[in-house]
TORMARDO-372307 format. One record per atom (N, C-alpha, C): residue number from 1; chain; atom name; y, z, x. Coordinates in steps of 0.001 Angstrom, whole numbers, plus 500000, padded with zeros to 6 digits. Each point is the difference from the previous one (the first is absolute). Example, Ala and Ser with C-alpha at 12.3 -4.5 7.8 and 13.67 -1.06 7.14 Angstrom:
<recs>
 num cadena atomo      Y      Z      X
   1      A     N 494310 507800 513190
   1      A    CA 501190 500000 499110
   1      A     C 501200 500000 500900
   2      A     N 501050 499280 499650
   2      A    CA 501190 500060 500820
   2      A     C 501090 500730 499230
</recs>
This chain:
<recs>
 num cadena atomo      Y      Z      X
   1      A     N 549075 734855 932654
   1      A    CA 499353 498867 499357
   1      A     C 498719 499656 500744
   2      A     N 498974 499628 499265
   2      A    CA 498721 499653 500596
   2      A     C 500058 498624 500643
   3      A     N 499290 499861 501098
   3      A    CA 499923 498714 500673
   3      A     C 499064 499083 499222
   4      A     N 500482 498809 499677
   4      A    CA 499172 499005 499316
   4      A     C 499142 499311 501049
   5      A     N 498723 499946 499787
   5      A    CA 499135 499424 501005
   5      A     C 499074 498961 499443
   6      A     N 499297 499380 500919
   6      A    CA 498988 499028 499645
   6      A     C 498675 500740 499925
   7      A     N 499292 499832 498891
   7      A    CA 498689 500617 499835
   7      A     C 498988 498868 499911
   8      A     N 498977 500094 500834
   8      A    CA 498984 498953 500030
   8      A     C 498686 500547 499459
   9      A     N 499366 499230 499129
   9      A    CA 498662 500325 499496
   9      A     C 499070 498869 500435
  10      A     N 498784 500044 499532
  10      A    CA 499044 498960 500378
  10      A     C 500489 498599 499629
  11      A     N 500570 499867 498791
  11      A    CA 500394 498671 499524
  11      A     C 501484 499831 499731
  12      A     N 500767 501082 500151
  12      A    CA 501398 499964 499566
  12      A     C 500965 500500 501066
  13      A     N 501239 499544 499870
  13      A    CA 501137 500614 500672
  13      A     C 500896 500542 498901
  14      A     N 500379 501247 500106
  14      A    CA 500997 500596 499108
  14      A     C 501251 500123 500854
  15      A     N 501037 499289 499592
  15      A    CA 501214 499962 500810
  15      A     C 501222 500114 499111
  16      A     N 501158 500319 500610
  16      A    CA 501222 500024 499198
  16      A     C 500292 498617 499407
  17      A     N 500653 500010 498840
  17      A    CA 500416 498752 499369
  17      A     C 501152 499398 500783
  18      A     N 500060 498677 500021
  18      A    CA 501078 499258 500659
  18      A     C 500702 499140 498949
  19      A     N 501274 499727 500227
  19      A    CA 500728 499135 499065
  19      A     C 499345 498627 499890
  20      A     N 499375 499548 501073
  20      A    CA 499334 498685 499990
  20      A     C 498740 499996 499124
  21      A     N 499593 501166 499489
  21      A    CA 498843 500099 499110
  21      A     C 500351 499723 498534
  22      A     N 501266 499744 499701
  22      A    CA 500441 499909 498603
  22      A     C 499239 498930 499206
  23      A     N 499787 498833 500566
  23      A    CA 499305 498930 499252
  23      A     C 498550 500392 499716
  24      A     N 499336 500585 500982
  24      A    CA 498613 500438 499788
  24      A     C 499944 501112 498959
  25      A     N 500923 500935 500093
  25      A    CA 500045 501085 499017
  25      A     C 500188 499429 498601
  26      A     N 500936 499093 499845
  26      A    CA 500245 499412 498689
  26      A     C 498757 499301 499462
  27      A     N 499280 499287 500852
  27      A    CA 498800 499265 499585
  27      A     C 499002 500925 499280
  28      A     N 499833 501220 500497
  28      A    CA 499028 500923 499403
  28      A     C 500634 500933 498964
  29      A     N 501210 500464 500260
  29      A    CA 500626 500993 499113
  29      A     C 500593 499390 498735
  30      A     N 500087 498678 499926
  30      A    CA 500480 499345 498778
  30      A     C 498909 499920 498934
  31      A     N 498767 500202 500392
  31      A    CA 498858 499907 499086
  31      A     C 500084 501126 498960
  32      A     N 500004 499678 498706
  32      A    CA 500114 501040 498977
  32      A     C 498788 500930 499912
  33      A     N 498916 499679 500697
  33      A    CA 498841 500897 500024
  33      A     C 500100 501052 501103
  34      A     N 501018 499930 500839
  34      A    CA 500111 500917 501143
  34      A     C 500919 501182 499677
  35      A     N 501292 499778 499946
  35      A    CA 500967 501084 499839
  35      A     C 499849 500824 498732
  36      A     N 499926 499370 498835
  36      A    CA 499924 500793 498771
  36      A     C 498819 500985 499966
  37      A     N 498879 499657 500621
  37      A    CA 498867 500937 500039
  37      A     C 500367 501268 500770
  38      A     N 500928 499850 500961
  38      A    CA 500453 501137 500803
  38      A     C 501319 500579 499498
  39      A     N 500558 499409 498945
  39      A    CA 501212 500554 499406
  39      A     C 501301 499387 500469
  40      A     N 499953 498882 500716
  40      A    CA 501239 499344 500428
  40      A     C 500016 498541 499537
  41      A     N 501200 499449 499801
  41      A    CA 500097 498633 499467
  41      A     C 499645 498952 501051
  42      A     N 499464 498855 499561
  42      A    CA 499748 498907 500938
  42      A     C 501303 499570 500679
  43      A     N 499890 499580 501243
  43      A    CA 501188 499509 500701
  43      A     C 500431 498672 499373
  44      A     N 501298 499774 499964
  44      A    CA 500546 498839 499295
  44      A     C 500424 498861 500917
  45      A     N 500130 500265 501312
  45      A    CA 500425 498972 500953
  45      A     C 499748 500499 501416
  46      A     N 500088 499086 500956
  46      A    CA 499884 500400 501407
  46      A     C 501127 500972 500339
  47      A     N 501179 499785 499420
  47      A    CA 501139 500902 500247
  47      A     C 499702 501398 499463
  48      A     N 499369 500085 498841
  48      A    CA 499593 501290 499437
  48      A     C 499023 500688 500952
  49      A     N 499033 499258 500527
  49      A    CA 499034 500561 500945
  49      A     C 500690 500461 501283
  50      A     N 500969 499227 500479
  50      A    CA 500757 500397 501193
  50      A     C 500734 501318 499764
  51      A     N 500589 500143 498827
  51      A    CA 500698 501252 499670
  51      A     C 499019 501174 499968
  52      A     N 498804 499788 499477
  52      A    CA 498969 501053 499990
  52      A     C 499633 500380 501432
  53      A     N 499854 499013 500887
  53      A    CA 499701 500278 501408
  53      A     C 501115 500838 500611
  54      A     N 501242 499657 499698
  54      A    CA 501150 500701 500590
  54      A     C 500194 501409 499443
  55      A     N 499496 500259 498811
  55      A    CA 500242 501304 499375
  55      A     C 498699 500796 499864
  56      A     N 499174 499656 499042
  56      A    CA 498783 500761 499709
  56      A     C 499054 500018 501195
  57      A     N 499743 498826 500586
  57      A    CA 499023 499907 501084
  57      A     C 500566 500436 501349
  58      A     N 501281 500358 500038
  58      A    CA 500598 500535 501225
  58      A     C 499712 501493 500145
  59      A     N 499407 500610 498987
  59      A    CA 499676 501427 500058
  59      A     C 499008 500264 501137
  60      A     N 500092 501177 500616
  60      A    CA 499036 500328 501052
  60      A     C 498569 499935 499457
  61      A     N 499087 499584 500851
  61      A    CA 498561 499974 499695
  61      A     C 499631 499013 498895
  62      A     N 500803 498932 499848
  62      A    CA 499678 498919 499063
  62      A     C 499573 498801 500828
  63      A     N 498801 499502 499734
  63      A    CA 499387 498997 500856
  63      A     C 499638 498722 499254
  64      A     N 500215 498869 500674
  64      A    CA 499461 498718 499551
  64      A     C 498522 499981 500365
  65      A     N 499152 499558 499072
  65      A    CA 498561 499866 500246
  65      A     C 499763 498559 500439
  66      A     N 499610 499835 501270
  66      A    CA 499868 498673 500590
  66      A     C 498570 499803 500522
  67      A     N 499229 499102 499387
  67      A    CA 498672 499704 500559
  67      A     C 500150 499462 501427
  68      A     N 499164 500501 500903
  68      A    CA 500073 499547 501395
  68      A     C 499832 498489 500072
  69      A     N 500802 499405 500854
  69      A    CA 499927 498554 500203
  69      A     C 500853 499199 499039
  70      A     N 500482 500644 498917
  70      A    CA 500789 499240 499018
  70      A     C 501498 500066 500291
  71      A     N 500468 501144 500484
  71      A    CA 501426 500192 500243
  71      A     C 500821 500192 498745
  72      A     N 499385 499865 498830
  72      A    CA 500740 500062 498744
  72      A     C 499600 501222 499175
  73      A     N 500993 500762 499532
  73      A    CA 499660 501132 499135
  73      A     C 499492 499522 498646
  74      A     N 498951 500691 499517
  74      A    CA 499403 499653 498710
  74      A     C 500022 501191 499044
  75      A     N 500599 501095 500436
  75      A    CA 500075 501202 499182
  75      A     C 500837 501044 500689
  76      A     N 500004 501187 499422
  76      A    CA 500831 501083 500513
  76      A     C 499271 501326 499801
  77      A     N 500187 500906 500945
  77      A    CA 499501 501359 499833
  77      A     C 500996 500935 500665
  78      A     N 500006 501232 499560
  78      A    CA 500950 500915 500603
  78      A     C 499731 501440 499646
  79      A     N 500657 500855 500752
  79      A    CA 499929 501440 499834
  79      A     C 501354 500460 499482
  80      A     N 499987 500669 498857
  80      A    CA 501249 500508 499410
  80      A     C 499971 501522 500076
  81      A     N 501073 500561 500489
  81      A    CA 500063 501442 500206
  81      A     C 500664 500700 498828
  82      A     N 499905 501308 499968
  82      A    CA 500465 500780 498844
  82      A     C 501478 499818 499705
  83      A     N 500794 499634 501010
  83      A    CA 501433 499832 499747
  83      A     C 500369 498589 499544
  84      A     N 499013 499099 499864
  84      A    CA 500284 498636 499568
  84      A     C 499558 499800 498548
  85      A     N 500242 498797 499500
  85      A    CA 499566 499664 498638
  85      A     C 498481 499942 499977
  86      A     N 499405 500754 499129
  86      A    CA 498538 500044 499901
  86      A     C 499641 500509 498617
  87      A     N 498730 499949 499684
  87      A    CA 499584 500463 498681
  87      A     C 499108 501221 500051
  88      A     N 499388 500289 501138
  88      A    CA 499176 501208 500105
  88      A     C 500912 501213 500157
  89      A     N 499549 501147 499553
  89      A    CA 500757 501242 500133
  89      A     C 499665 500603 501362
  90      A     N 500689 499520 501029
  90      A    CA 499664 500383 501359
  90      A     C 500792 501193 500495
  91      A     N 499372 500696 500938
  91      A    CA 500644 501111 500695
  91      A     C 500344 499553 501408
  92      A     N 500751 500813 500703
  92      A    CA 500294 499733 501403
  92      A     C 498665 499901 500749
  93      A     N 499898 499040 500907
  93      A    CA 498759 499813 500745
  93      A     C 498991 499115 499282
  94      A     N 500450 499343 498923
  94      A    CA 499128 499095 499258
  94      A     C 500693 498647 499850
  95      A     N 499217 498982 499726
  95      A    CA 500545 498656 499810
  95      A     C 499143 499266 498979
  96      A     N 500497 498853 499576
  96      A    CA 499265 499132 499075
  96      A     C 499858 498632 500648
  97      A     N 498841 499392 499860
  97      A    CA 499775 498648 500498
  97      A     C 500079 499035 498817
  98      A     N 500748 498926 500206
  98      A    CA 500094 498929 499012
  98      A     C 499596 498683 500645
  99      A     N 499613 499027 499182
  99      A    CA 499507 498736 500542
  99      A     C 499960 498932 498932
 100      A     N 499985 498747 500445
 100      A    CA 499695 498843 499166
 100      A     C 499620 498852 500935
 101      A     N 499315 499015 499454
 101      A    CA 499626 498823 500789
 101      A     C 500016 498772 499091
 102      A     N 500329 498851 500593
 102      A    CA 500052 498743 499248
 102      A     C 498636 499622 499432
 103      A     N 500045 499387 498831
 103      A    CA 498775 499668 499261
 103      A     C 498974 499195 500806
 104      A     N 500398 499040 500850
 104      A    CA 498980 499272 500762
 104      A     C 499181 500906 500932
 105      A     N 500471 501222 500222
 105      A    CA 499332 500923 500930
 105      A     C 499293 501146 499284
 106      A     N 499979 499959 498682
 106      A    CA 499282 501028 499248
 106      A     C 498508 499946 500341
 107      A     N 499380 501156 500025
 107      A    CA 498559 500083 500173
 107      A     C 499495 499834 501426
 108      A     N 500892 499942 500968
 108      A    CA 499579 499820 501392
 108      A     C 499944 501322 500774
 109      A     N 500402 501093 499360
 109      A    CA 499963 501301 500666
 109      A     C 501164 500259 500941
 110      A     N 501031 499161 499959
 110      A    CA 501140 500194 500893
 110      A     C 500774 501289 499685
 111      A     N 500222 500276 498720
 111      A    CA 500790 501188 499659
 111      A     C 499247 501290 500314
 112      A     N 498716 500138 499689
 112      A    CA 499318 501216 500469
 112      A     C 500071 500166 501524
 113      A     N 499924 498895 500719
 113      A    CA 500111 500053 501468
 113      A     C 501396 500487 500411
 114      A     N 501031 499483 499337
 114      A    CA 501370 500422 500299
 114      A     C 500225 501470 499629
 115      A     N 499487 500402 498843
 115      A    CA 500155 501394 499569
 115      A     C 499290 500940 500971
 116      A     N 498834 499602 500488
 116      A    CA 499300 500811 500997
 116      A     C 500844 500201 501246
 117      A     N 500681 498955 500441
 117      A    CA 500884 500107 501164
 117      A     C 501187 500912 499704
 118      A     N 500533 499917 498789
 118      A    CA 501124 500869 499639
 118      A     C 499562 501455 499878
 119      A     N 498783 500228 499536
 119      A    CA 499495 501377 499954
 119      A     C 499919 500578 501415
 120      A     N 499528 499200 500937
 120      A    CA 499954 500439 501390
 120      A     C 501412 500310 500504
 121      A     N 500934 499142 499682
 121      A    CA 501404 500229 500396
 121      A     C 500503 501315 499396
 122      A     N 499716 500217 498722
 122      A    CA 500475 501202 499305
 122      A     C 499440 501283 500606
 123      A     N 498705 500034 500219
 123      A    CA 499364 501240 500449
 123      A     C 499991 500154 501515
 124      A     N 499714 498929 500740
 124      A    CA 499877 500109 501455
 124      A     C 501352 499968 500714
 125      A     N 500922 499154 499535
 125      A    CA 501287 499853 500681
 125      A     C 501113 500852 499388
 126      A     N 500047 500046 498672
 126      A    CA 501099 500679 499315
 126      A     C 499653 501427 499595
 127      A     N 498747 500407 500196
 127      A    CA 499534 501372 499730
 127      A     C 500312 500463 498578
 128      A     N 499782 499124 499034
 128      A    CA 500229 500368 498602
 128      A     C 498850 500857 499481
 129      A     N 500276 500735 498936
 129      A    CA 498999 500875 499391
 129      A     C 499201 499302 498905
 130      A     N 500633 499051 499317
 130      A    CA 499342 499296 498898
 130      A     C 500659 498640 499801
 131      A     N 499212 499065 499486
 131      A    CA 500501 498669 499690
 131      A     C 499578 499664 498572
 132      A     N 500961 499540 499209
 132      A    CA 499785 499657 498599
 132      A     C 499887 498497 499839
 133      A     N 499386 499593 498931
 133      A    CA 499927 498595 499629
 133      A     C 499888 499960 498474
 134      A     N 500760 499132 499368
 134      A    CA 499954 499908 498550
 134      A     C 499927 498559 499543
 135      A     N 499558 499831 498774
 135      A    CA 499981 498658 499415
 135      A     C 500190 500134 498492
 136      A     N 500545 498938 499430
 136      A    CA 500205 499978 498556
 136      A     C 498707 499646 499278
 137      A     N 499824 500620 498852
 137      A    CA 498842 499721 499137
 137      A     C 499844 498490 499830
 138      A     N 498779 499524 500151
 138      A    CA 499717 498582 499842
 138      A     C 500012 499215 501300
 139      A     N 500490 500589 501084
 139      A    CA 500027 499305 501282
 139      A     C 498678 500291 500730
 140      A     N 498957 499307 499587
 140      A    CA 498646 500252 500515
 140      A     C 499889 499725 501491
 141      A     N 500738 499024 500508
 141      A    CA 499934 499675 501429
 141      A     C 500564 501144 500837
 142      A     N 501101 500570 499546
 142      A    CA 500585 501128 500727
 142      A     C 499094 501229 499905
 143      A     N 499404 500204 498854
 143      A    CA 499057 501115 499839
 143      A     C 498851 499850 500981
 144      A     N 499517 498786 500166
 144      A    CA 498888 499757 500925
 144      A     C 500388 500327 501442
 145      A     N 501227 499684 500393
 145      A    CA 500475 500334 501350
 145      A     C 499978 501508 500203
 146      A     N 500530 500736 499030
 146      A    CA 500055 501466 500084
 146      A     C 498593 500578 500145
 147      A     N 499073 499494 499206
 147      A    CA 498627 500496 500060
 147      A     C 499321 499615 501310
 148      A     N 500196 498766 500436
 148      A    CA 499380 499526 501232
 148      A     C 500496 500799 501215
 149      A     N 501250 500414 499958
 149      A    CA 500589 500761 501107
 149      A     C 499699 501494 499910
 150      A     N 499262 500404 498958
 150      A    CA 499488 501364 499844
 150      A     C 501062 501042 499652
 151      A     N 501068 499573 499339
 151      A    CA 500935 500972 499436
 151      A     C 499286 500728 498871
 152      A     N 500425 501216 499693
 152      A    CA 499413 500767 498899
 152      A     C 500983 500067 498840
 153      A     N 499472 499827 498791
 153      A    CA 500840 500080 498805
 153      A     C 500685 501360 499938
 154      A     N 501297 499980 499637
 154      A    CA 500754 501246 499899
 154      A     C 500517 500235 498579
 155      A     N 500739 499030 499438
 155      A    CA 500544 500179 498650
 155      A     C 500497 498668 499442
 156      A     N 500329 500023 498731
 156      A    CA 500553 498840 499308
 156      A     C 501313 500399 499349
 157      A     N 501014 499150 500170
 157      A    CA 501278 500182 499312
 157      A     C 500126 498905 498953
 158      A     N 500374 500381 498802
 158      A    CA 500171 499031 498922
 158      A     C 501487 499803 499705
 159      A     N 500314 498863 499449
 159      A    CA 501363 499691 499573
 159      A     C 500996 500028 501166
 160      A     N 499620 499347 501116
 160      A    CA 500828 499915 501199
 160      A     C 500860 498736 499909
 161      A     N 501300 500128 500233
 161      A    CA 500885 498834 500023
 161      A     C 499797 499240 501305
 162      A     N 499952 498665 499924
 162      A    CA 499859 499161 501197
 162      A     C 501321 499275 500255
 163      A     N 500139 499399 501191
 163      A    CA 501196 499190 500265
 163      A     C 500146 498801 499062
 164      A     N 498924 499648 499289
 164      A    CA 500063 498904 499032
 164      A     C 500585 500443 498664
 165      A     N 500196 501302 499846
 165      A    CA 500573 500516 498759
 165      A     C 498970 500343 498939
 166      A     N 498710 499842 500310
 166      A    CA 498976 500380 499029
 166      A     C 499456 501386 500350
 167      A     N 499057 500467 499211
 167      A    CA 499407 501318 500232
 167      A     C 498498 499813 500131
 168      A     N 499411 500686 500985
 168      A    CA 498582 499807 500296
 168      A     C 499318 501323 500320
 169      A     N 498679 499910 500075
 169      A    CA 499171 501107 500464
 169      A     C 499678 499735 501464
 170      A     N 500184 501021 500838
 170      A    CA 499726 499854 501429
 170      A     C 498991 501053 500440
 171      A     N 499013 499540 500760
 171      A    CA 498942 500877 500516
 171      A     C 500283 500284 501465
 172      A     N 499894 501265 500393
 172      A    CA 500289 500410 501368
 172      A     C 498757 500523 500698
 173      A     N 499856 499564 501231
 173      A    CA 498913 500424 500867
 173      A     C 500622 500565 501272
 174      A     N 499250 500839 500698
 174      A    CA 500516 500626 501216
 174      A     C 498903 500059 501054
 175      A     N 500429 499959 501242
 175      A    CA 499104 500288 501115
 175      A     C 500677 501079 500833
 176      A     N 499308 501090 500191
 176      A    CA 500533 501084 500826
 176      A     C 499585 499777 501447
 177      A     N 500679 500698 500896
 177      A    CA 499639 499931 501413
 177      A     C 498536 500408 500199
 178      A     N 499565 501065 499299
 178      A    CA 498617 500472 500129
 178      A     C 499009 498915 499574
 179      A     N 500265 499332 498873
 179      A    CA 499106 498926 499538
 179      A     C 499989 498832 500975
 180      A     N 501169 499660 500526
 180      A    CA 500100 498907 500975
 180      A     C 499157 500323 501236
 181      A     N 500090 501229 500469
 181      A    CA 499239 500422 501178
 181      A     C 498503 499899 499740
 182      A     N 499554 500487 498847
 182      A    CA 498579 499931 499645
 182      A     C 499530 498545 499934
 183      A     N 500792 499124 499373
 183      A    CA 499624 498590 499893
 183      A     C 499913 499346 501372
 184      A     N 500923 500329 500892
 184      A    CA 499973 499418 501349
 184      A     C 498822 500488 500816
 185      A     N 499659 501287 499859
 185      A    CA 498841 500533 500712
 185      A     C 498736 499298 499493
 186      A     N 499889 499799 498692
 186      A    CA 498833 499333 499420
 186      A     C 499919 498543 500487
 187      A     N 501153 499326 500126
 187      A    CA 500018 498610 500466
 187      A     C 499567 499885 501466
 188      A     N 500336 501007 500799
 188      A    CA 499698 499964 501423
 188      A     C 498517 500261 500288
 189      A     N 499265 500540 499052
 189      A    CA 498573 500287 500226
 189      A     C 499169 498765 499945
</recs>
């Protein structure tokens, strides 16, 4: 099992979820504009959020997104591996990054910052070959994150069943180790 760690960026701490985060999680995840865009139902109570922390968010490499100085999680990001529940058609040595953030924090660049840190974790620490990222048609904010983080379009799957029981079109993007290396070399110049 992978060691869950604290990842620090310029403005964020990415840390494991704690049971004491349930009220904060509920505050953001109950919003009907958050979960359904990503294919999951809004949380219905603090107890529902606590159960999500104990089950879904207990998965390795699942992080609370915490703005520095706040102490409170305002979103979630994580790395999902080929043997876990995911939507990309991954091979061994590949993973998918997923994310969401509470509406009061939209447009602040927190999720691209978190995804950048997870890409570093994937390629520098976990030695993965490729990282996938997908979003459902119509989720313009998620599309913007994928583009801002420099993933490359790979393919589109239509008529995909979601945990909400509906069917959607999902667009998949990928970043290979080679592309990540080139982007990092360009950033260092």
